[in-house]
C-alpha positions in Angstrom: 17.7 1.4 3.9 19.4 0.8 7.3 18.6 -2.7 8.4 19.8 -5.2 10.9 19.7 -9.0 10.7 16.8 -8.8 13.1 14.8 -6.4 10.9 15.6 -8.4 7.8 14.4 -11.6 9.6 11.2 -10.0 10.8 10.4 -8.6 7.4 11.0 -12.0 5.9 8.7 -13.6 8.5 6.0 -11.1 7.9 6.1 -11.2 4.1 6.3 -15.0 4.0 3.3 -15.3 6.3 1.3 -12.9 4.1 2.1 -15.0 1.0 0.7 -18.0 2.8 -2.4 -16.1 3.8 -1.4 -16.1 7.4 -2.1 -12.6 8.8 -1.2 -13.4 12.4 2.3 -12.0 12.4 1.2 -8.7 10.9 -1.7 -8.5 13.4 0.8 -9.1 16.2 3.1 -6.3 14.9 0.2 -3.9 15.6 -1.2 -5.5 18.8 2.3 -5.5 20.3 2.1 -1.7 20.1 -1.4 -1.7 21.5 -2.7 -0.7 18.0 -5.8 -2.0 16.3 -5.1 -5.1 14.1 -5.0 -4.3 10.4 -7.6 -5.7 8.0 -5.9 -7.6 5.1 -7.6 -9.2 2.1 -6.0 -10.9 -0.9 -7.9 -10.5 -4.2 -11.0 -8.9 -2.7 -14.3 -8.8 -4.5 -14.8 -5.2 -5.6 -18.3 -5.2 -4.1 -16.7 -5.9 -0.7 -14.9 -2.5 -0.8 -16.7 0.3 1.0 -15.0 3.2 -0.8 -16.3 3.7 -4.3 -13.0 5.0 -5.5 -11.2 1.9 -4.5 -13.9 -0.3 -5.8 -13.7 1.4 -9.2 -10.0 1.2 -9.2 -10.0 -2.5 -8.7 -12.7 -3.0 -11.2 -10.9 -1.3 -14.0 -7.6 -3.1 -13.1 -9.5 -6.4 -13.4 -11.0 -5.4 -16.7 -7.6 -4.6 -18.1 -6.1 -7.8 -16.8 -8.9 -9.8 -18.4 -8.6 -7.9 -21.7 -4.8 -8.5 -22.1 -4.5 -11.8 -20.3 -1.7 -10.7 -18.0 -0.7 -8.1 -15.4 -1.4 -4.6 -16.7 1.5 -2.6 -18.0 2.7 0.5 -16.0 1.8 2.6 -19.1 -1.8 1.7 -18.4 -1.7 4.2 -15.5 -2.9 7.3 -17.3 -4.4 10.4 -15.5 -7.5 10.6 -17.7 -8.4 7.0 -16.8 -8.0 7.7 -13.1 -9.6 11.1 -12.6 -12.1 9.7 -10.1 -9.2 9.0 -7.6 -6.8 11.8 -8.4 -5.1 13.0 -5.2 -5.5 9.6 -3.6 -3.2 7.6 -5.8 0.4 6.3 -5.2 2.7 4.7 -7.8 5.6 2.7 -6.4 8.6 1.2 -8.2 10.1 -2.1 -7.1 13.7 -1.6 -6.0 16.3 -4.4 -5.9 13.9 -7.2 -6.7 11.5 -6.2 -3.8 14.0 -5.3 -1.1 12.5 -1.9 -1.1 10.0 0.3 -3.0 10.2 3.9 -4.2 7.3 6.3 -4.3 7.2 7.7 -7.8 3.9 9.4 -7.1 2.4 10.4 -3.8 -1.0 11.9 -4.1 -1.7 15.4 -2.9 -4.6 14.4 -0.6 -2.4 11.7 0.9 0.4 14.2 1.5 -2.0 16.6 3.1 -3.2 14.0 5.6 0.3 12.6 6.2 1.7 16.1 6.3 4.6 15.3 4.2 5.2 14.4 0.5 7.1 11.1 0.1 7.5 11.4 -3.7 11.0 10.1 -4.5 11.5 8.5 -1.1 11.8 4.8 -0.3 9.2 2.9 1.8 12.1 2.1 4.1 12.3 5.8 4.9 8.7 6.0 6.3 9.3 7.4 9.8 7.1 5.0 11.8 8.6 1.6 12.4 5.3 -0.3 12.7 3.9 1.2 9.5 7.2 0.9 7.7 7.5 -2.8 8.4 3.9 -3.4 7.5 4.2 -1.6 4.2 7.4 -3.4 3.2 6.0 -6.8 4.1 2.7 -6.2 2.2 4.5 -5.0 -1.0 7.1 -7.8 -0.8 4.3 -10.4 -0.5 2.3 -8.7 -3.4 5.4 -9.0 -5.6 5.4 -12.7 -5.0 1.7 -13.4 -5.3 1.1 -11.0 -8.1 -2.5 -10.3 -7.2 -4.3 -7.3 -5.7 -4.3 -6.9 -1.9 -6.4 -4.6 0.2 -5.3 -3.4 3.6 -6.8 -1.1 6.2 -4.9 0.0 9.3 -4.8 2.7 11.9 -1.6 4.8 11.8 0.2 6.3 14.7 -1.6 9.1 16.6 0.7 11.8 15.1 -0.8 11.1 11.6 -3.8 13.3 10.8 -6.0 10.4 9.7 -7.8 7.8 11.8 -7.2 5.1 9.2 -5.7 4.3 5.8 -7.5 2.0 3.3 -5.2 0.8 0.5 -6.0 -1.1 -2.7 -2.7 -2.3 -4.0 -2.6 -3.3 -7.7 0.5 -5.0 -9.3 1.8 -3.8 -12.6 4.3 -5.4 -14.9 6.4 -4.3 -17.9 6.9 -7.9 -19.1 3.5 -9.1 -18.0 5.0 -11.5 -15.4 7.4 -9.8 -13.0 5.9 -7.1 -10.8 8.0 -4.0 -11.1 5.5 -1.3 -10.1 2.3 -0.8 -8.0 -0.7 1.4 -8.5 -2.2 2.1 -5.1 -5.4 3.8 -4.1 -4.9 5.1 -0.5 -8.0 6.6 1.2 -7.7 8.3 4.6 -10.3 7.9 7.3 -11.7 10.9 9.2 -9.5 13.7 10.3 -7.8 13.3 13.7 -7.5 16.6 15.6 -7.3 18.7 12.3 -6.7 21.9 14.3 -3.9 20.6 16.5 -0.7 22.4 15.4 1.3 19.8 17.3 0.6 17.2 14.7 3.5 17.8 12.3 
């Protein structure tokens, strides 16, 4: 990850504000680029989620946490348990204590809309600065708060989806430290699906 002191400072400001429940800095990150402000919700009620796949994903995560009394283990992520959302799931590993995050799984439907597969890549390698900073800040904050977070945002116009709705669920090997995330990532409607310039 190539960073500058300015970028590191901005990321720290964004993530610290999110931890406090202050969404203003992230909203300004988007509005400064004339983009629609993102929707952010810590620990949402499943019934508040419009997409049934995200709602179910959150419900079964909550059930597992209640059953074991701590954050679910990464091994809990089994394909047969998550068939209802196959293609729309990401799994990320925490890198260097939350300085970065690596995509271990990048769902096929997500890749199709984003028009590239980020499996194996770092979040710091996401090509769009606004999105990259937002993603890093949200994951960093979720490492600290250790609770689910829902976000919805509009990506740059070169991405073939009008929006992305993410349900981010922390996982932990020791039950305490977040070292992985399971993420449901649902795209909005197609944006110019027949435009060959969108690559």
